[in-house]
Every structure is written in structure tokens, then in C-alpha cells.
C-alpha positions, 0 to 999 in steps of 0.5 A: 935524373931530370925526369924524376925531378919533374915527376917529384915536382908534379907530385908536390904540385898535386898534393898542394892542389889537393890540400888547397881544394879542401873545404874552406867554407869555415874560413872567414872572408877578409875584413870580417871577424869571427863571433863564434861563441861557446856553445856551452856559455849561457847567454841569458839568465834562463840559460842557467836554470837547472842543476849545477855542480859547484866544486872547490878545494873542500869538495862538491855541492849541487846547486839548483838554479831557477830561470833567474839564476837563483837557488839553494844549495845544502851546505850551511843552508846556502843560497846562490844568486846571479846578479849579472851574466854578460859576455861569458862572465857570471857574477853574483852573491851567495849567502849561508844561513847556517854559518852566518856568512855571505859574499860574492863570486865571479865566474868566466867561461873560456874556450868551448868548455861547459866548465866556468872557473872563478873565485868567491869572496866574503863580504860578511862573517857574522857581524864583521862586514869587512872580513879579512878571510880571502875566499877561494877559487871554484868551478861550476858546470851543468850536471848534464855535461858531467862525465859518468865513470863506470867502475 
């Protein structure tokens, strides 16, 4: 009986030792903080250049952005303009000539996802510069990271 207990303890010690010898190179030395940023999170305006998919409750649109984070979209002759990209937060304005509206937006990235989530709002509808329309929520993601489903 005692031999089986000793044998069991040795097995447990072996397992703990094996787990303890695993690669720890990814761990952070004490006193240092991890500054790991999402590989999907754009850090500069130039990182926004390309084709993006905008999606809200009404559907999806494609937005083509230049290296300043500005560009057109088809819905109502729209224009999307980045004003700030800082620490994972993307802010700007949008304009729609077709229905005479404009507003602002703010998006945020979280975790390690290519999808930025945020909200948009109106700053003007026609001649009304203080509209009560609430706006809504939306997502943006680069089209190169979209999944293609084969049917």
C-alpha cells in the first residue's frame, strides 16, 4: 500500500515537473507590462487604405479608403472621412449628398479581431443642424479578412 502511494506521488511530481518545464518564453518578466497590440488594429492612417465593408442593421456597403482614411461609398453618394486614429479608436465624419445628410462616427477594435465596432450619428439633416435622429451602430472590416462561404 505504501509503495503505491509513493509511486502515485512520484507520478504527480513528474507531471508537475513536465508542465513546469513548458516553454515560458511568452511570459512577461515581473515588473514589465505586456504591450501586445492587435495585429488587425490599424495604427496609422495609411493602414486604413483599401477596401472596407461597412455593415449596419440595414445591410452592407463597400467603402474605398485612401492612405488618409478618406473615400467614397455608393449609398446616397456617400463620403467617409477619418479625422483621428489613436490607440484603437477610429473617429471621423460621413457625408451623403444624395439625401443631404452628414454626421460623425466612432469605432473601436477589441481583442484580436479585424472587425471594428462603433456608432454613427447625425450632425445635419438638410437645413436642420441639430437633428433629433439617433443614428445607430455599425461594424467595419477590411474586405481582405472577410470569410468566403462556398455554397
